[in-house]
N, C-alpha and C positions, 0 to 999 in steps of 0.2 A: 734216171739214166738220160744223158743228153741224146736226144734223137737227132738224126740227120736233118730230117725235114722240120726245121724250125719255122713255125707259121708266122705270119703277120707282116710281110712286106707289102707294098702297094703294087698295083699292076703297072708295069714300066712299058715305055714305048718300044716298039719293035724296030724303029728306025735306028740306023747306025749313028753313033757319035753325036747323040742329042744330049747336051748338057742338062742335068737335073739340078734346078737352082734352089729348090725350097728346103736347104739345109739350114739348121738352126744351130747356133754356136752357144755352148753352155759353160764350159770350163776352159781355163787358159793354160793348163799345165798337163804333162803326159798322163794318160790313162792307159793301164796295161790290162785290165780286166773288168768286166761288168757283171755283177751278180744281182738278180731280183730276189727279195725275200717274199714270204707268203702275204705280207701286206701290200706289196707293190713297190716298196722303196728300192732304189738302186744303190747298192754298195759297190764303190769303186776302189780298185787297187791302183794307186797312183804313185808317182814319184814323191809326193808330199804327205804320204800317210794313207790311212783308211778314211774314205769319205762316204757319208750317207747323204743321197741327193733326192729331194722330193719334187723337183721340178722348178722350185723357186729358191730355196735355201739350201745350204750345205752344212753338215755337221762334220767337222774334221777331227780325226783322232791321230796324234802325232806322238813321237818319242819324247819322253820326259825324264831326263837324266837323274832327277831326284825321286822318281817313282819307279821302282822295280816291276810294278804291275801294269805299266804302260807298254806301248809298242817298243820292241827292242831296236827297231830301225824303221825309217819312213819309206824306203824303197820296197814296195810290195809287188809281187808278180802275179798271184793267182788266189782266187777265193773259192771256197766251197761251202755249201750249207748243210749241216746236219739237221734233217727234217724232225728227228725225234726229240732232240734237246733244244733246237734253236740256235746252237753255237755255230759260229762262222769260223772256219779253219783258214788260216792264211798262210801262204808260202812266201817267205821273205827272200830278199836278194842274197843276203849272206849272214842271217841271224837266226836261222832255223825255222821252226814251226810254231805258230802262234794260234792259241785258242781265244776267241773272242766271244764274251757273253753279252749281248745287246741289252739284256735286262739288268745288268749290274751297273752300280755307279761308275762314272766314267773313269775314275781314278783307280778302280779295282777290277776293270773289265777284262784285262789280258793276262794270259798265263803262257810262258814260252817253254818250248822243248827244243833242246839243242843236242848236237851230236858230240860224243865224248870219244876221244881217240882210243882205239883198241877195245871198245866196249861194244860188243855186237848187239847188246840189248837197248841200245839208244838209237837215235836217228842216223840214217846213213850218210848224212852231210847236211851243212848248214846253207848252202847256196841252193835254193829250191826254185823250180820252174813251174811244176804242175802237180796237182793233187786231185783225187776223185774218191767218191764213197760208192761201194757196191751195196748189193741189197742184203748182205750179211753183216753190215756195220763195220765194214773193214775200210780204213782209209789208206789209199795207195799214194805214195809219194816219190817223186823223181826230182832230180835237180842237176845243176852243172857240177860235175865231180861227185855227185851223191849217188848211191846205189839206190836200187829200187827197194823201198822200205814199206812194209805192211804194218798198220797200227791198229790194234783192237780198240774200238772206240768205247767198249764197255769196261775194259781193264787197263787201257792205256799202255799196253805191252807193245814193244817194237820188235819186228822180225826183218832182218836184211836178207835180200835175195841177190846173189852176186853171180851165180853161174850162168854164162851166156849172155849177160847183159852189160853192155859198156856203161861205165859211169859218167856218161855225158847224155843224159836223157832230158828232153824237152817237154813233150806232150803226152798226155794219156787220154785214152778213151775206152769205154766199156762196151763190149759186145753183148749179145743176148744168150750166149752159151759158155758161161764162165770164162769169157775172153777178156783179156786186157790188152788193148792195142798200144804199143809204145813207140813213140817217134824218137829216134835217136840221131845225134849229130854225127855218129860214126857208122852205124850199122843199119841205116835205113829204117824200114818198118818192121816191128817185131810183134808176133802174137804170143802172148803169155797165158798159160792155163793157171787160173787162180785156185783151182782145187788141187791139181797135181803139183803146183808150184814149179812149173819148168817152162822153158821156151819150146813151142811146138812148130813155129815157123818163122821165117825171116825173108824179107824181100829187099834186095838191093838193085842198083839201076845201071850196073856196068853194060848190060846187054842192050839197053834201050837208048843209050845216049846217041844223039845225032853225030855224025863224023866230025862236023866243024865246031862242035861245042867246046869252048874254052873253059875247062873246069879242072877239078881234082877230086880225090876219093872224098874229101871232107864235104865239098859243096854238093855233089850229086847225091850223096847218101844222107844228107842232112834233112830231116823231116821236122817241120816246124808247126803244123796244125793237122788235126785228125778229127774226122766226124764219121760215125758209123751210122748207116741207114739200114735198119732192121728189115723193113718190108722188102727192099731189093737185095739184101744181104751184100751191100757194097760198102767199101771203106774208101772215103774221100780223104785226101791228104795233100800236102804240098811238099815239093822238093825245091831247095834253094836254086838249084841249076836247071830243073826241068819244068818248074811251074806247077800247075795243078794236075793232080794224079787221081785216078779212080781204080780201085782194086776190086775185081769181082771175087768174093770169097769162095764161091762154088767152083769157078773155072780157074781161079788164080791168075786171070788175065788182067793186065794193067793197061789203062788208056791214059795218054798223055795229052794235056791241053797246053801245048807249048807255043802257040802261035799268037797269044793274046798279049804278051809282055816281051821285052827285049831279054835275050838270054843273060844268064849270069856270067860276069866277067870279073877277073881279078883287078881290072882297071876301074870297073863300075860294079862293085858288089851289091847289086839291087836284086831282091827276091820277094816272092809272095810271102806275106806274114800271116794272113788270116783270110777266111772266107765264110760265106753263109749263103744258103739257098733260099730263094724267094718263094712265095706260094705258087707262082706261075711257073716255077721251074728254072727260072733264071738265077745266075750265081753272082753275087756281089763278092768280088775279090779285092782285098787290100794289098797294097804293094809298098815295099820300103822306100821307093822312089816315085812311082807313077800315081800314087794316091789310090783312088778307087776306080775300078772298071767293072761294068756289068756284061756278064758273058751268056750268050745262048748256048747251051750245051749241046744242041742239035747241030748248029752251024759253026760252033767253036769260035764265033766272032764276037767282037765288042759291040754292044748296042746302046751303051750309056756310059757318060763320064761325069758322075756327080761330084766327084771330088779329086781334083788333079793338082798336084804340086802346090803353087802358091796361088791358085785360083780362087781360094776362100778369101773373102774380103776381110774377115776377122783375123786372119793369120797371114803373116808374110814368110812364114817358114815353109820348108819342104815338108809335105804331109806324110808321115810315117804311120800307117794304120796298124794298131796292135790287136784289136779285137772287135767283134760284132756282138750285138744282142738284139733279138726280135721280140718286141712286146706286142702280142696279139690284141690285148684288151684296148690299148690306146692306138693301135695301128701305127706304131712307131718303130723305126729301125734306129738302134743306137750304135754309135761308131766311136770307139776309143783310139785316140791318135797321140802322137808325141806333142801336138799342139792343142790338146784339150779334147773336150767331149763335144760330139755333134749328134744331132737327131734329124731324122727325115720323115716329114709327114706333109699333109696337104689340107687346106680349108678353102672355102669359097663364100663370098657374099656378093649379091648382085641385087639389082632392081630392074623392072621392066617398065616399058611405056604402055599407058592406057590412053584411051581417046580424051583429048582435052575438052573443057567445057566450051560450048559456042559463045564467043563474044565478038563485038564488032572489030576488035583488034587483038592480035596475038601478043602485041607489045604490052605485057603485063609488067607493072612497075612495082607493085607491092601487093601482098596478101597477108591477111591477119585474121585471126579468130577473135571474135568478141567474147572476152571471158565474162563480161558483165551481163551478157544476154543469155537468159535461161534456155533459149532455143539453140544456143551454140551455133550461131550463124558465121559464115566466112564471108569477109569483105575482100573484094578484088579491085585493084585500081589499075586502069589501063591509061592510055594516052588521052582518051576522050570521055571516059565515063568511069563510074564507080558502081560495082555489082555487088549485091547481097545475095548469098546462096545458102540454102539450108545444108547444114553439115551432114545431116542424116540422109536425106532423100536426094541431095545434089540438085535440087530444083531451085530455079530463080525466085528470089523473094522480091527484090527491088532493083531498079536500074535507073541511075540518075546521071544526067549529063553534067560535065564539068563546065563551069563558067569560062569565058575566054581568058580572065585574068589567071587562072590556074594553069600553069604550064608544067606538065609532068616530065621530069627529067630522070635520069638514071639513079639519082639519090632520093627520089620521092619516097615518103613513108607514110604508113597508117598508124596513127596513134590512138589507142582505145582508152577511153576514160569513162567514169560513170556518167558524165554530162553528154557524152556522145563520142563520135568517131571524128578525129581530126586528120586533115591531109596537109602535109608539109612538103612543098616543092617549089623551087625557084623563088626563094625569098618571100613566099606568101604562105599564110596559114588559113586553112579553111575548115568549116565545121559542117558535118552532115546533119541536117535538120530532118530527121525521119518523119516528124509529124507533118511538115510542110512539104516533105518530099522534094527537097532541093539542097544544094551545096551553097552555104553562106560563106563568102570571103570576108575575113576579118580585116580590119583597118590596120594591119601591122606589116611592115615591110622590113623584116629581119630575117636573117638566116637562123631559123629556129630548129633546134635539134630534138627538143623534148617538151612535152606537155604534162602537167601534174595537177589535178584538181585537189584542193585542200581546204581546210577550215582553220581559221585563226582561233586563238585561245578564247576570244570573245564571242565566238560562234559565226563570225562573218565568213561566208564562202569566198575563196580566192582561187585564182589560177596562176601557177608558176610556169614560166617559159625559160628553158635554158637556150642560150644562143651561142653562135660560133664566134661573134665578134663584139657584142656589146654587153657581155656578162649576164646576170640574172635579171629577169623581168617578173614583176608581180602585177597581175590584173585585179583591181578592186572591184567590188560589186557596183559601185557608183560610176564605173567606167574609168577611173583613173588608172594611169599606167605609171609604175614606179621602176626605176632602174637602180640595180646595186652593182657597184664595181669596186668593192673594198676586198674582193677576194684575191687570191695570188695570181689568178689568170682571169681573162675575159672569155676564154675558149672552153665551152662546156660541150661534151659530146651528148650527154643525156642527163635527165633529171628523173628521179623515181621517188614515189611515196609508198612506203611499205604499209601493210595492212594495220600496223600499230601507229601509223601517222608520222614516222620518221622520214625526213627528207635527205636522200643521198644524191650527189652529183658526181658525174664522171668528167674528168678534164683531159685535154689533149696531150699534155706531157707533165702534169702536175699532180698525179695520183687521184685520190678520192677526197671529196669534202662531204661533211655531214652538218647539217643545220642543227645547233644546239637550241636556240632560242628563235622562234619565228617572228618575234617582235623586233628584237635587236639585231637578228641575223648574225649572232655570233656562231662560230663554226668549229668543228675539229678537222684537222688536216692529216691525212694518212698517205705516207709514201713508202716506197721500197727501202728497207734497211737491210744491206747485204748481210750483216751478222745476226739478224733476227729471222729464223725460219718462219715465224708466225706473223711477219709483216706482210704488206702487199707485195706480191712478186713482180708487178709490172707498174710502171707509172703512166701507162697509157690504157687505162680501162676504157670500155666502150659501152657496153649495154647492160642494164640491170634486168633481173627477173626474179620473181618469188614463185616458187613452185607450189604444187598442191600440198606439200608438207610444211608450207610456211617457212621454207628456208630461202635466204637471200643469196643470189648468185650474181657474178658479174663477169663478162667476157673481157678479153684482153687482146692486145695486138700481137704479143710475142710469148706469152706465158700461159696459153690454154685458157682454161675456165677455173674461176676462183669462187669457192663457197665462203661466205662471210658468216662466221659462226658468232653468236651473240651480237647482233648488229646494234643493239641499243645499250651495250655495256660500255663502260669507260674506254676499255681497250679491247676492240673486236679481235678475232683470231681469223687470219686469212688462210684457207686451205687451198693449195694449188692442185689441180688435176691436169696431167699432161694429155694432150690429144694426139700429138705426133711425136715419137721419140727422136726424130732426126730434126725436123724444122717445124715448129709450131705455126699453125695457120692463124690468120687474122680472122677472129670470130666476131661477127658484128650483130648477131641475133640469136635468140633462143626461142624454141617453141617446144612445149611439153605436151606429149600426146596422152591418150587415155590410159596407156600402160605405164605412165611415169617416165618414159624416155625422153630425153632432150634431142631435138633435131637442131643442128647447129648450122647456121649460115656461114659460109667460109668465103671471104673475099677472094675472087679469082681462083676458085676451086670448087670441087664437088662437096656436097654436104657430109657431115659426120653425124653419126648417132651416138649419143653419150648417155650412159645410165648413172644417174646421180647416186644411186643407192650403192653402186659397186665401184664407180670410178672407171669403168671400162668404156672405151670408145671404139667405134668401128667406122671406117671410111666406106662410103656407098660407092659401089662399082656397077657400071652398067654392063649389059650383055650384048651391046651392039644395036639394039633396037630402040633405046631411049632417044629422046630428043635433046637431052642436055649434052652440050659439047664436052670434050675433055677438060677444057679450061674455059670458065666463063669469064667475060669481061665485066660482069656485074654480079652482085650477090644474088643468091637464091632465095626467093620468098617461100614461106612454109605456112600451111594452114591445116586445121584438123578436118578429118572426114571420117565416115564410118568404117571402121576396121583398117584405117589407114591415114595418110596425110596428103596434102596437096603441095606440089613443088611447082614453082613458076620462075620464069626468067623472061627475058625479052623476046624469046622465041615461042612462048606458049605455056600451057598448063598441063602438069601431069599428076594423075592421082596414083598413089602407091598403095596397093592392097598388101598390108604387112602379112596377112595370112597366107598369101600366095607368092609374093614377089620377093620377100626377104627371106634369105636362107640363113638366118642366124642359127648358130649351134644351140640346141636345147637339151644338153645332156647333163643330168645330175651325177655327181661323183660320190663314191664312198670316201669318208674322211678318217684319218688316223691321227692320234695324238703322238707327238713326237718328243716334246721336251716339257719339262716342268721346272721352272726357276722360282725359288723362294728366297727373297732378299738377296738376289744375286748368287745364291747356291743352287748348284745343279742337283735336283731331286728327281730326275727322270726315272730312276729305278722304282719310284712309288707310282708310276703311271701304269704299270702293267696289270691293270684290273679295270672293272667297270665302275670303281669307286675309289676316290682319293680321300684319305682322312688327314686333316690338317689341325694343328692346335690353334687356340685363339691368338697365340703369338705369331703365327704363320699366315696372317690374313693379308699379306702383300705378296702376290705371286703372278707370274706370267705364264700362260700356257700356250704352247706352240702346237700347231696342227698342220697337216698336209693332206691334199687331195689326190696327190700322185697323178696330175695331169702335166706331162712334161713338155707341153707345147707352149708354156708360159701364159695361157689365157684362162687360169683358174681364178674365179671370183668367189669370195667367202662372205658369209653372213652368219652371225652367231647371236646367241642370247643367253644370259644367265638369268634363269627364272627367279623372280624375287628381287632381282637388282636392275636389270635392263627392262624398261617398260615395253620396249619394242626391239625388233631385230636391229643389230648393229651391222650395218654394211661396210665391210672392211676392204672391199676392192681385192687387191692381190696381197694385202698384208695378212700373214698368216700367224698372227700372235695377238692373244688378248691379254690385257693387263686389268687386274682388280687390286684395290687397295681398301684397307679399313673395313672389311666385311664383318658383319656381326655373326656370332656363333649360330650355327643352324645347318640345315641340309639344303643344298642348292643343286639344281639340274643344269648343267651347261649343254646347250644344244648348238650344233654346228651343221651348216649346210654349205655345199660347194657346187658350183656348176661351171660348165664351159660356156663361154660367150656372155651374151647379154643377160639372159635369164634361163632358168630351167623350167621344164614343164611338168616336173614331179617334185614331191616334198621329201625326198630321201634325206634322212638326217642322222647324225651320230650323236649320242648323248654320253655324258659323263657325270656321275654323281659326285659332288664334292661336299664333304662333310667337314665343317669346322667345329671342332669340339669346344665347348665352353670351358672357362676356368671352373675349378671346383665349386666356387661360390655361386656358379650359375647352373650347376648340374641338378638334375631332378632329385637325386639321392640326397644332395647337400640341402636342397630347398625342402625336401620332405623332412629331413632331419631337423632342419631349422624350424620347420612348421611344427614338428612334433615337440621340439624344445619350447616353442613359444606356447603351444596348446598345453603342454605339460606344466609350464610355468604358469599360464593363466589358470590352469585347473588346480595347480598347487596354491596359487594365491587365493583362488576362489574358495577351495576347501579350507585353507588356512583362515580366511575371513570368516567362513561359516563357523569354523571351530572356535575362533575367537568370539564371534557374536554368541555362539552357544555357551561358551565358557562364561562370557560376561553375563549372559542371561541366568546361567546356573549359579554363578557367583552372586548375582543380585537376589536370586531366590534364596540362596543359603544365607546370605546377609540378612534378608527379610526375615527368614525363619529363625536366623540366630538372634536377630533383634526381637523377633517375637518371643523366642525362648527366654532371652535376657529379660524382656519385660515380665514374662511370666515368673522368671526366677526372682526378678526384683520384687515382684508382687509377693512371691512366696517368701522371699527374705523378709520382706516388710511384715508380711503376716507372721513369719517365724519370729522375727525380732520383737514384734508385738506380743506374740505369745511368750517369748523369752522374757520380755520385759514384765508381762503380766506374770509369768512364772516366777521371775526374780522377785517381783513385787509381792507376789503371793507368798514366796519363801521368806522374803524380807518380813512380810507382814506375819508369817508364821514365826519367824525368829523375834521380830520386834512387835510383840503383841501390843495393841493399842492400850489395852488395860495395863500392861506392864509399864509402858511408857508413861501413861497417866499417873500411875501409882509412883513411878520413879520421880516425876516432876513434882508431884504433890509432896513427896518425901523431901525433895530439895527445898521446896518452897517452905515447908514446916521448919527445916533447919535454919533457913534464912529468918523466918519469923521469930524463931526462938533464939535468934542470934548466936547460933552455934557455927561460927564461921569455919572452924576446922573441920567439923563433920560435913558441912556443906561443901567445902572445897574438895574434900577427899571423895565424897560421894559424887560430885560433878566430874572429877577426873576419871573415876571408875566408869561412870555412865558414858562419858564421851569416847573412851577407849572401846567400850563395848559397841557403841554405835559405829565407830571406825572399823572394827573388825568385821562387823556384820556387813557393812557396805563393801568393804574390799573382798571378803570372801564371796559375795554374792556375784562377782565378775568372773570367778574361776569355776571351771568345770570340775576340778578335782582339787581338794585341798588336804593337806595332812591332818591326821587325826588330832594332833596336838593343837593345830589352828582351829579345829572344829571344837575341841574341848575347852579351848581358852574362853570363848565368849560364854560357854555354859558356866565356866567358873565365875566369871564376872557377873553373869546373870544371877547366879546362886548367891553370891556375896551381896549383890545389890538387894536381892530379895531378903537376904538375911538381915541386912541393915534395916530394911523396912520393916521386917517382922520384929526385930528387937524394938524398934520404935513403937511398932503397933502394939 
């Protein structure tokens, strides 16, 4: 429920007609309503659609004719947040009611409900002016020509209420006892009972009109803004003709504040449009023609005019105020007008004077910290002497008088080098010899702007001098003086040797020079390229500086301060940081303090403090007690001190204690993630968790965040653990880009603060998980490992089995060979036995005695010359021998074959017997 006492405005002056000037301009088109969400974002109903504003960037949702789930129209009148679902309900000018889901993708975030003619179960009209949610989750809606409509947010059912309520309602407000206060364009103020569903009271203004008021029924009963104050039981509202009104609910008495604005007139139809009460009781009133006036409710008088007509420098239009919103967290009052969005707040920065150090002369010409001195001494140059002071104790260490040849003028400088401290003034260069405790004047009469000690590639120490009119000078170890004038200019503002040994030179109007070869003195030339945002932004660079993080910076005459990224690369990148949005000061010197802040000397102006980590700058302002004039005729000199810095000019020396004198804001802010873009695709819907999962193909993304500090002074630093080795100081840039990230789990840490730095470490984190491809997942690797191990095990087992098989085969072969040998032996023995058996059988069949007898018989036939008998006997005997030999090779023979030899034997024997 919107309470009447909205907290959070600032204490306003009680003096009448005092303009309040610290109004900040944010948007340049009409804003009709302002709604904060639980995170602190501002949602704006505007003429150009729905806008989410985080103080620095806007996210705009507009009508898309090709998408039915976009806004049906861009002209929006009122917003209300459903705290249970997070939906934002929108009253449009003539396209009905819209439900917006901030968590949904942008192209699917809107759903529209519209009125259907003669259907009482739909919306009462499409031209809506106001809506509000009660504690029973009922959305009440009114509009221009639209009946009072009740919507159940659980079922999305509509109920129209027509009895006693004119269909030209503008504003709604909830009471604390089932009351719904309705502001009508025709019937004044109406009290509606949301439980009985009927009108219980109505207040019109015919009886309280002043006699000379030029008006009509329409104007004096037109109520355009309502606020209910529960503690006092009063309803505050506005009438177009009567101005600001206050109704006491208990007594029904109405009080009119009609002396603050001109009366309503048909010739000049100006009227109060909205109002808000401040914490101190004063009332900020917006008017359709008079802008804003601040009213004291006790005296009914105007006490402030913060916004009137065309008095805002950012707008030339007549300011028509539509709405107010008070943000107590940031102590900011927001104002929505036809000319855009404004905010009101206040901030302070100051420094105070402390007692200067005693010197013989307050005409201090230069002051510098000896960065090469471990004692961190401060050197101070005056008209007559040079003084060395301990930066911690502020005690004097050394005081040396200047020789008569050294004439200190307003351009005198102290140049610190490892070889000593150099004084340049009035065409003379001098060196402080601390061992001899004297100032030695060098035999050079040049207008020298810079000194740099260096070493040549052969190891010879040299000293480089940049001059204003004779180019570059090199002093050799043997005393020789070498001039080099082959550069594009002879006018050098300064020369600087980085810790890596690179020589850089600034010129008067020819950009930057970088020495590539210290022997041949070839060089690189860098100038402004209008079409290249990474080029040098200013062709009049002045002073170099390397900070404690080994980053190279250069000051300029018209473009602020420039960071030279990758100064040793073939093409360095130049980043410009603006110091003043309207007119850049001429920065001629940088000093870095122990906190890493840059103190900038400004020509003819007061110093600035610049944070190189964030890009934020603050102009130093005095409180009236400092000795520094509003505009200096010469640059300020700066040196380091304990817990502060030294500032000096021709009027003296000031020490600034930062712990007491600097009122820098030191407030850390909560940060919210607002957008996620992957390859230019809006994936914000995936942000509504503390973890975002991306595939390995989605490793190119942009993450947008916001700290909801609407005064424009928010500074960001972030770090993606595992990717960024240190915090990335993004200044006011609220987006981080990452490309080509490896799969894994990362933690994105973001911090935000107001002003130069914060004194606590509040941070917001987001876990980003980039899922690997399947071939890099643990299960795939485990499976692959199992496959490899299984294959290795299978190969191993297979090899073992093969070896075992081969071994067994060899054993079997050996055994078989052994068995074959044994079998061969047995066969041999068997064959031998067979042979022997056969021989025995043969012998049995072929008896030697028989053969002997047969042969003797044959011999007898031969001797007896019985050739026929001998031939016949020899034939029979040979056939017998053949049969015996043939049958001896067979296991079985027929009986006939067995008997045949017997027959031959018998016949042979018979022949022998006959003979015998």
